[in-house]
C-alpha positions in Angstrom: 25.5 13.3 14.5 26.1 15.3 11.2 22.7 17.0 11.0 21.1 18.7 8.0 20.0 22.3 8.2 16.3 22.4 7.2 15.9 26.1 7.9 17.6 27.0 4.6 15.8 27.2 1.3 18.1 24.3 0.2 18.6 21.9 3.0 22.3 21.0 3.4 25.1 20.0 5.6 27.8 21.9 3.6 27.4 25.3 5.2 25.8 26.7 2.1 24.8 29.9 3.8 28.5 30.8 4.1 29.0 30.9 0.3 26.5 33.5 -0.9 27.5 33.3 -4.5 27.1 29.5 -4.6 23.8 29.7 -2.6 22.4 32.2 -5.1 23.5 30.1 -8.1 21.8 27.0 -6.7 18.7 29.0 -5.7 18.6 30.2 -9.3 18.7 26.5 -10.5 16.1 25.3 -8.0 13.0 26.7 -9.8 14.1 25.0 -13.0 14.4 21.7 -11.1 10.9 22.2 -9.7 9.5 22.9 -13.2 11.2 19.7 -14.4 9.6 17.8 -11.6 6.2 19.2 -12.4 6.6 18.3 -16.0 8.5 15.0 -15.8 8.0 13.7 -12.2 5.3 11.1 -11.2 2.2 11.7 -13.3 -0.9 13.1 -11.6 0.5 12.8 -8.1 1.1 16.4 -7.0 -1.5 16.5 -4.3 -1.0 13.1 -2.8 0.3 12.8 0.8 3.0 10.1 0.6 4.5 8.4 3.6 8.2 9.2 2.8 11.5 9.1 4.6 13.6 12.2 4.6 17.2 12.5 5.6 17.8 14.5 8.7 21.5 13.6 9.2 24.2 11.6 7.5 24.9 9.6 10.6 24.5 5.9 9.7 22.8 5.1 13.1 19.7 7.1 12.3 19.6 9.5 9.4 15.9 9.4 8.3 12.6 10.4 9.5 9.2 9.2 8.2 6.1 11.3 7.6 3.5 12.4 5.1 4.8 14.7 2.4 3.4 16.1 -0.8 6.2 15.2 -3.3 6.6 18.8 -4.7 7.3 19.8 -1.1 9.9 17.2 -0.5 13.0 18.8 1.0 15.6 17.9 -1.7 19.1 19.0 -0.6 22.8 18.6 -0.5 24.2 16.0 1.9 27.8 14.8 2.1 29.3 12.2 4.5 31.4 13.8 7.2 34.9 14.7 6.1 38.0 12.8 7.2 40.8 15.4 7.6 43.5 12.7 7.2 42.0 10.9 4.2 44.6 9.8 1.6 44.3 8.7 -2.0 44.8 5.0 -1.9 45.1 3.9 -5.5 46.7 5.0 -8.8 49.7 7.2 -9.4 48.8 9.6 -6.6 48.6 6.8 -4.0 49.5 8.1 -0.5 48.9 11.8 -1.3 46.3 13.8 0.6 42.8 13.6 -1.0 41.9 16.6 -3.1 39.5 19.2 -1.7 39.5 21.1 -5.0 39.6 19.9 -8.6 43.1 19.4 -9.9 43.4 21.4 -13.2 44.7 18.5 -15.2 41.7 16.3 -14.2 39.0 18.9 -14.5 37.5 17.7 -17.8 37.5 14.0 -16.8 36.0 14.8 -13.4 33.3 16.9 -15.0 32.5 14.1 -17.4 32.2 11.6 -14.6 29.9 13.8 -12.6 27.7 14.8 -15.5 27.3 11.1 -16.7 26.3 10.0 -13.2 24.0 13.1 -12.7 22.2 12.4 -16.0 21.1 8.9 -14.9 19.1 10.4 -11.9 16.5 12.4 -13.7 16.4 9.9 -16.5 15.1 7.1 -14.2 12.4 9.5 -12.9 11.3 10.2 -16.4 11.3 6.5 -17.3 9.0 5.7 -14.3 6.7 8.7 -14.4 3.6 6.9 -15.5 3.9 3.9 -13.2 1.9 5.4 -10.3 -1.2 5.2 -12.5 -0.9 1.4 -12.5 0.5 0.7 -9.0 -0.4 -2.8 -7.7 -0.9 -1.5 -4.2 -0.5 1.6 -2.0 2.7 -0.1 -0.5 4.2 -0.3 -4.0 3.1 3.2 -5.0 4.8 4.6 -2.0 8.0 2.7 -2.7 8.0 4.0 -6.3 7.6 7.6 -5.1 10.4 7.1 -2.5 12.7 5.9 -5.3 11.6 8.9 -7.4 12.3 11.6 -4.8 15.7 10.1 -3.9 16.7 10.0 -7.6 15.8 13.7 -7.5 18.0 14.2 -4.5 20.9 12.4 -6.2 20.5 14.9 -9.1 21.0 17.6 -6.5 24.1 15.9 -5.2 25.8 16.1 -8.6 24.5 19.6 -9.4 26.0 20.9 -6.2 29.4 19.5 -7.3 29.1 21.1 -10.7 28.1 24.5 -9.3 30.6 24.4 -6.5 33.7 23.3 -8.4 33.3 23.8 -12.1 32.3 27.5 -12.5 30.4 28.5 -15.7 31.0 25.1 -17.3 29.4 23.4 -14.3 26.4 25.8 -14.3 25.8 25.1 -18.0 26.1 21.3 -17.4 23.6 21.6 -14.6 21.1 23.3 -16.9 21.6 20.6 -19.5 20.7 17.9 -17.0 17.2 19.4 -16.9 17.0 19.8 -20.7 17.7 16.3 -21.8 14.8 13.8 -21.8 14.8 10.0 -21.6 14.0 8.5 -25.0 13.9 11.9 -26.8 15.1 11.5 -30.4 16.7 14.9 -30.4 18.1 15.3 -26.9 18.3 11.9 -25.2 19.9 10.9 -22.0 23.6 10.1 -22.2 23.5 6.3 -21.5 21.4 3.9 -23.6 19.7 2.0 -20.7 18.3 5.3 -19.5 16.5 5.9 -22.8 14.6 2.6 -22.6 10.9 2.6 -21.6 9.8 1.4 -18.2 6.2 0.7 -19.2 5.1 -1.8 -16.5 5.8 -2.8 -13.0 7.7 -6.0 -13.9 10.1 -3.7 -15.9 10.3 -1.4 -12.9 11.2 -4.1 -10.5 13.8 -5.5 -12.9 15.2 -2.0 -13.4 15.5 -1.3 -9.7 17.1 -4.7 -9.2 19.6 -4.6 -12.1 20.0 -1.0 -13.1 20.0 0.5 -9.7 22.6 -2.2 -8.8 24.8 -0.7 -11.5 24.3 2.5 -9.6 25.6 0.8 -6.5 28.8 -0.3 -8.2 29.4 3.0 -10.0 28.8 5.0 -6.8 31.0 2.6 -4.8 33.8 3.1 -7.4 33.4 6.9 -7.2 33.3 6.7 -3.4 37.0 5.7 -3.6 37.8 8.9 -5.6 40.8 11.1 -4.7 38.4 14.1 -5.2 37.1 14.1 -1.7 33.8 16.0 -2.2 32.8 13.4 -4.8 33.7 10.5 -2.6 31.8 12.0 0.4 28.8 12.7 -1.8 28.5 9.2 -3.4 29.0 7.5 0.0 25.9 9.1 1.3 24.0 8.3 -2.0 24.8 4.6 -1.5 22.7 4.6 1.7 19.7 5.7 -0.4 20.5 3.4 -3.3 20.2 0.3 -1.1 16.4 1.0 -0.8 16.0 1.1 -4.6 17.6 -2.4 -4.9 15.4 -3.7 -2.1 12.4 -2.5 -4.0 13.6 -4.4 -7.1 14.7 -7.6 -5.4 11.6 -7.9 -3.2 9.3 -6.9 -6.0 10.5 -9.6 -8.4 10.4 -12.1 -5.5 6.8 -11.3 -4.8 5.9 -11.6 -8.5 7.6 -15.0 -8.5 5.8 -16.0 -5.3 2.4 -15.2 -6.7 3.2 -17.1 -9.9 4.3 -20.2 -7.9 1.1 -20.0 -5.8 -1.0 -20.0 -8.9 0.9 -22.8 -10.5 0.4 -24.9 -7.4 -3.2 -24.0 -7.1 -3.9 -25.0 -10.7 -1.4 -27.9 -10.6 0.0 -26.7 -13.9 3.3 -25.5 -15.4 1.6 -24.4 -18.7 2.4 -20.7 -19.3 -0.9 -20.2 -21.1 -2.9 -21.5 -18.1 -0.8 -19.4 -15.7 -1.5 -16.3 -17.8 -5.2 -17.1 -18.0 -5.2 -17.1 -14.2 -3.8 -13.5 -14.2 -0.2 -14.3 -13.1 3.0 -13.8 -15.0 4.5 -17.1 -16.1 8.1 -17.9 -15.1 9.2 -18.0 -18.7 8.2 -14.4 -19.3 9.9 -13.4 -16.0 13.1 -15.0 -17.4 12.8 -13.1 -20.7 12.4 -9.8 -18.8 15.4 -10.7 -16.7 17.5 -11.4 -19.8 16.6 -8.1 -21.3 17.3 -5.9 -18.2 20.5 -7.7 -17.3 21.9 -7.4 -20.7 21.0 -3.7 -21.1 22.4 -3.0 -17.7 25.8 -4.6 -18.1 26.4 -2.5 -21.2 26.3 0.5 -18.8 29.8 -0.5 -17.6 31.2 0.5 -21.0 33.6 -1.2 -23.4 35.6 -4.2 -22.1 38.8 -2.4 -22.9 38.9 1.3 -22.2 41.8 3.8 -22.1 39.5 6.2 -20.2 39.0 3.7 -17.4 42.8 3.3 -17.2 43.2 7.1 -17.0 40.4 7.5 -14.4 42.1 4.9 -12.2 45.7 6.0 -12.6 44.7 9.6 -12.0 42.9 8.7 -8.7 39.5 9.7 -10.0 37.6 6.4 -9.9 38.6 3.3 -8.1 37.4 -0.3 -8.1 34.5 -1.7 -6.1 35.8 -2.3 -2.6 39.2 -0.9 -3.5 40.3 -0.7 0.1 39.7 -4.4 0.7 41.9 -5.6 -2.3 45.3 -6.9 -1.5 47.3 -5.9 -4.7 49.5 -2.8 -5.1 46.5 -0.6 -6.1 48.5 0.6 -9.2 48.0 -2.4 -11.4 51.0 -1.9 -13.7 52.0 -5.2 -15.3 48.8 -6.9 -14.1 46.5 -8.6 -16.6 42.8 -9.5 -16.6 40.8 -11.8 -18.9 38.3 -10.3 -21.4 36.1 -12.1 -24.0 36.9 -12.1 -27.7 35.5 -14.0 -30.7 37.9 -16.3 -32.6 36.7 -18.6 -35.4 33.1 -18.2 -34.3 33.8 -19.0 -30.7 34.0 -17.0 -27.5 37.5 -17.1 -26.0 39.2 -15.4 -23.1 42.4 -13.4 -23.7 44.5 -11.5 -21.2 44.8 -7.7 -21.5 46.4 -5.1 -19.1 44.1 -4.8 -16.1 44.2 -1.0 -16.2 42.5 -1.1 -19.6 40.1 -3.8 -18.4 38.7 -2.0 -15.3 35.2 -1.7 -16.8 35.3 -5.5 -17.2 36.5 -5.9 -13.6 33.6 -3.8 -12.3 31.1 -5.6 -14.6 32.3 -9.0 -13.3 31.9 -7.8 -9.7 28.4 -6.6 -10.6 27.5 -10.0 -12.3 28.5 -11.9 -9.1 26.3 -9.7 -7.0 23.4 -9.9 -9.4 23.6 -13.7 -9.4 23.3 -13.8 -5.6 19.9 -12.1 -5.8 18.6 -14.3 -8.6 19.5 -17.3 -6.5 17.3 -15.8 -3.7 14.4 -15.7 -6.2 15.1 -19.3 -7.1 14.8 -20.3 -3.4 11.1 -19.1 -3.6 10.6 -21.3 -6.6 12.4 -24.2 -5.0 10.4 -23.8 -1.8 7.2 -24.1 -3.9 8.4 -27.4 -5.3 8.5 -26.2 -8.9 11.4 -27.6 -11.1 12.2 -24.3 -12.8 15.2 -21.9 -12.2 15.8 -18.4 -13.2 19.2 -17.8 -14.7 21.4 -14.8 -15.5 22.3 -15.0 -19.2 25.9 -15.2 -20.4 27.5 -11.8 -20.3 28.0 -11.8 -24.1 24.2 -12.1 -24.7 22.5 -9.2 -26.4 25.4 -6.8 -26.0 25.5 -3.4 -27.7 28.8 -2.0 -26.3 32.4 -3.1 -26.8 34.0 -6.0 -28.6 30.8 -8.1 -28.2 28.5 -5.4 -29.6 26.0 -6.9 -32.1 27.4 -10.4 -31.7 24.7 -13.0 -31.7 25.1 -15.1 -28.6 22.5 -17.4 -26.9 21.8 -17.0 -23.2 24.0 -20.0 -22.6 27.0 -18.4 -24.3 26.9 -20.1 -27.7 27.7 -17.9 -30.7 24.8 -18.4 -33.2 23.9 -17.2 -36.7 21.5 -14.4 -37.4 18.9 -16.9 -38.6 19.2 -18.9 -35.4 18.9 -15.7 -33.3 15.8 -14.6 -35.2 14.3 -18.1 -34.7 14.8 -17.9 -30.9 14.6 -14.2 -30.2 11.1 -14.4 -28.7 12.2 -17.3 -26.4 15.1 -15.2 -25.1 13.8 -11.6 -25.0 10.4 -10.2 -24.3 8.2 -10.1 -27.4 5.5 -7.6 -28.2 3.0 -10.2 -27.1 4.8 -10.6 -23.7 4.8 -6.9 -23.1 1.2 -6.5 -24.2 0.2 -9.3 -21.8 2.1 -7.8 -18.8 0.6 -4.4 -19.7 -2.9 -6.0 -19.6 -2.4 -6.9 -16.0 -1.5 -3.4 -14.9 -4.3 -1.7 -13.0 -4.1 0.6 -10.0 -5.1 -0.9 -6.7 -5.6 1.8 -4.0 -7.5 0.1 -1.2 -5.1 -0.2 1.8 -3.9 -3.8 2.2 -5.1 -4.9 -1.2 -2.8 -6.1 -4.0 -3.1 -6.8 -7.7 -3.6 -10.5 -8.6 -0.2 -10.8 -10.2 1.9 -10.0 -7.1 2.1 -11.4 -3.6 1.9 -9.0 -0.6 5.3 -8.1 1.1 6.4 -10.0 4.3 6.3 -6.7 6.3 5.3 -3.1 5.9 7.4 0.1 6.0 8.8 1.5 9.3 7.1 -1.1 11.4 3.6 -0.2 10.0 1.2 -3.0 8.9 0.8 -3.9 5.3 -2.7 -2.3 5.2 -1.3 1.1 6.4 -2.4 4.0 4.3 0.9 4.7 2.6 -0.5 7.2 0.2 -3.4 9.5 0.9 -5.3 11.0 -2.1 -6.6 14.5 -1.9 
């Protein structure tokens, strides 16, 4: 078992105590991180005892322990998957070479950019979610929110370790900047657009953790293929934590849908106004939230054609999702891939070199994975006997990045005029009225085993505890 040393000021499994210079640098960064958490972490929660899981090893057979922790005392640290001494780079121009243990000079700038961009998303999501504890629909959900938050904080530590360990002064400056940017700040925003959006309510949070944390899964999986071994080992362990975040999102939306279906059947109505009057979120509004969060998230994969994506792949810095399971030559020279374009007011596919379309390859893999979860939500609706189905919108819908940026496309994939878009926008995306209605339902429920009226209880509790377990204790 690859255990983690909790006797150190910074828990780790990288023998940090043997590198005194690095240890001092990270210990110098740590107070700034704690100040950031105090200022931008979960609002008004510092003295709560939260039933959290903490990594005690990176062994997949049992790496976490559960117990009550005050979040500012959570033992954030640096955890890498065990090293494989024989690991080889298995894609790109360096295919077959030994994985790099240090940063190759010619790839230094690109690797730093990749690590900083990934690192910036972690504190951003904490900032986006910092007020949600004040309106948690149950102690169970509050605890899950806080678990997501502390793990995002640990993922920040994961990237900061790489910056400090491998990038010298530049890395230290980048690590400081990760604490200086703020989600949604007009003067110093987070790097990626989706991480500057507000997460004002719990339906948004569940959609975010389903869709946007799923982007994290695909990005981390692509980085886990990296020829830079410390990055690959770091992101492989991050993926084990990311799975819980997606579970929170998928199960959260499923429970909202379940409650809505229960209300519809109790009232024998499919009228959204009557469903809302009963304190549930109508399925049409859930669809509009889905449309928004899906479209914002698929922009995170970048432009459909990207020379940077080609460079990252050919250089061995970032692979494809499940690179090792693919049966091509893992170099992709002379291979094409379809991307969307607009010709005469219609969406058409055209073939481009796959190396330049790797963002689109990853986006398409993500879309297939996203659809699978939406189909599971639909099984809840189907089981309730209601003739309504949630759908993932067309990938050209509401795009702000790449060839499709700003193009007006309906959720079904039809190019429409600006006038037609405006006429239907409130049917396709959440309106101010929708958001105000959902906000009106948000109120904190803190009695163990009780849940807000707009969401169904979960099927089971956490770590074999009952649903009415005291997941958060207030002091």
